[in-house]
C-alpha positions in Angstrom: 0.0 -0.1 0.1 2.8 2.3 0.7 4.6 2.2 -2.7 4.4 3.7 -6.1 4.1 0.2 -7.8 0.9 -1.0 -6.1 -2.6 -0.2 -7.3 -6.1 -1.5 -6.5 -7.8 -2.4 -9.7 -11.5 -2.9 -9.7 -13.2 -4.9 -12.4 -16.9 -4.6 -13.5 -18.7 -7.1 -15.9 -19.3 -5.4 -19.1 -21.6 -7.8 -20.7 -24.8 -5.5 -20.1 -22.9 -2.3 -21.1 -23.6 -0.5 -24.3 -21.1 1.7 -26.2 -22.7 4.8 -25.1 -22.9 3.7 -21.4 -19.1 3.0 -21.6 -18.3 6.3 -23.4 -20.1 8.2 -20.7 -18.0 6.5 -18.0 -14.9 7.5 -19.9 -16.3 11.0 -20.1 -17.1 11.1 -16.3 -13.9 9.9 -15.1 -11.6 11.9 -17.4 -13.6 15.3 -17.2 -11.4 18.0 -15.9 -14.1 19.4 -13.7 -14.4 16.1 -12.0 -10.8 15.5 -11.1 -11.0 16.7 -7.5 -13.6 14.0 -6.9 -11.6 11.3 -9.0 -8.2 12.2 -7.3 -9.8 12.1 -3.8 -11.3 8.8 -4.3 -8.3 7.3 -6.1 -5.9 8.7 -3.4 -3.4 9.4 -6.2 -2.9 11.3 -9.4 -3.2 9.7 -12.8 0.2 8.4 -13.9 1.5 6.2 -16.8 -0.3 3.3 -15.3 -3.8 5.1 -14.9 -3.7 8.0 -17.3 -6.4 10.7 -17.1 -6.7 12.2 -20.5 -8.6 15.1 -22.1 -11.1 13.0 -24.0 -13.2 16.0 -25.1 -10.1 17.4 -27.1 -10.7 14.7 -29.7 -13.4 12.2 -30.1 -11.2 9.9 -32.3 -11.4 7.4 -29.4 -15.3 7.1 -29.8 -14.9 7.2 -33.8 -12.4 4.3 -33.6 -14.7 2.1 -31.6 -17.6 2.2 -34.0 -18.6 -0.2 -36.7 -17.4 -3.4 -34.9 -19.5 -5.8 -32.9 -20.5 -4.7 -29.4 -17.6 -6.5 -27.7 -14.9 -5.4 -30.0 -16.2 -1.7 -30.3 -16.2 -1.4 -26.5 -12.7 -2.9 -26.3 -11.6 -0.2 -28.9 -12.6 2.7 -26.6 -8.8 2.9 -25.5 -5.8 1.9 -27.3 -3.7 2.0 -24.2 -4.7 -0.5 -21.4 -2.9 2.0 -19.0 -5.8 4.6 -18.9 -7.9 5.2 -16.0 -10.7 3.0 -17.4 -9.3 -0.2 -19.3 -11.7 -1.6 -21.8 -9.4 -4.0 -23.4 -10.1 -7.0 -21.1 -12.4 -9.5 -22.8 -15.2 -9.5 -20.2 -14.5 -6.6 -17.8 -14.0 -2.8 -17.4 -11.0 -2.3 -15.4 -10.8 0.8 -13.0 -7.2 1.4 -12.6 -7.2 4.7 -10.8 -7.1 3.5 -7.1 -4.0 3.5 -4.8 -3.3 0.3 -3.0 -4.6 0.4 0.5 -4.8 -2.0 3.6 -7.8 -0.1 5.1 -11.1 -1.8 4.9 -13.0 1.4 4.6 -10.9 2.6 1.5 -11.4 -0.7 -0.2 -15.1 -0.6 0.4 -15.3 3.2 -0.9 -13.3 2.2 -4.0 -15.7 -0.7 -4.8 -18.6 1.3 -4.1 -17.3 4.2 -6.3 -16.9 1.7 -9.2 -20.4 0.3 -8.8 -22.0 3.9 -8.4 -20.1 5.1 -11.4 -21.6 2.2 -13.4 -25.1 3.1 -12.4 -24.6 6.9 -12.7 -23.5 6.9 -16.0 -25.9 4.3 -17.4 -28.9 6.7 -17.2 -27.2 10.2 -17.0 -27.0 12.4 -19.9 -23.5 13.3 -21.1 -24.0 17.0 -20.2 -24.9 16.0 -16.5 -21.8 13.8 -15.8 -20.8 16.2 -13.0 -19.5 15.7 -9.4 -22.4 17.6 -7.9 -24.9 15.2 -9.8 -22.8 12.2 -8.7 -23.0 13.3 -5.3 -26.8 13.7 -5.5 -26.9 10.2 -7.1 -25.1 8.4 -4.4 -27.2 10.2 -1.8 -30.6 9.0 -3.3 -32.6 6.7 -1.0 -32.4 3.7 -3.3 -28.5 4.1 -3.6 -27.7 4.8 0.1 -27.2 1.3 1.2 -24.6 0.7 -1.7 -22.7 3.8 -1.0 -22.3 4.0 2.8 -18.5 3.8 2.8 -18.1 6.1 -0.4 -20.3 8.8 1.3 -18.5 8.8 4.4 -15.1 8.8 2.7 -15.9 11.8 0.4 -17.3 13.6 3.4 -14.0 13.1 5.3 -12.2 14.4 2.1 -14.3 17.6 2.4 -17.1 17.0 -0.1 -20.5 18.4 0.6 -22.8 15.4 0.7 -26.5 16.4 0.3 -28.4 16.1 3.6 -30.4 13.1 2.4 -27.1 11.2 2.0 -25.5 11.9 5.3 -24.9 8.9 7.7 -26.4 9.5 11.0 -24.6 7.8 14.0 -26.6 5.7 16.3 -26.9 7.7 19.6 -27.4 4.4 21.6 -24.2 3.1 20.3 -22.3 6.3 21.3 -23.7 6.1 24.8 -22.8 2.4 25.1 -19.3 3.2 23.8 -18.8 6.1 26.2 -20.0 3.9 29.0 -17.5 1.2 28.1 -14.8 3.8 28.1 -15.8 4.9 31.7 -15.7 1.3 32.8 -12.3 0.9 31.3 -11.0 3.7 33.4 -12.5 2.5 36.8 -10.1 0.2 38.7 -11.8 -2.9 40.0 
């Protein structure tokens, strides 16, 4: 976890993905206005093993992928497997952005981010692939149980999570914890 040569790569099955869906994930991850979010969840900057590119500068990447069957067209979304999202694997989309970690919460936040990105990009328009809309999406009631670690992680990193997405602590658990601490300090 504490080296430049270790990364956490998350794979998602691409059998249900369309070319448009995958292209929207590329745009979301590579969009310059989303880089504060991407760098926070990745815990590192894009490097030669997980490049973040200006995909809006040229749409050759999407033009090159058209005209083939579904599987091949999605695999052609990137020519270099070392981009932030790698589509060259036969059956999966590989999120290469995450720094290695030994913390359970960071691993879970990374997994939840990949999962949430998949669903966020599926039904969101290309002009709405913003950080604010993503934060709203992960805070929706139907998404809260799948993004608990992600929302807590992003809040800790200074992102404003919509009120409906805030994780409330259980006051009874806090009371029990403080009572245990008091007992620990009492000599028997």
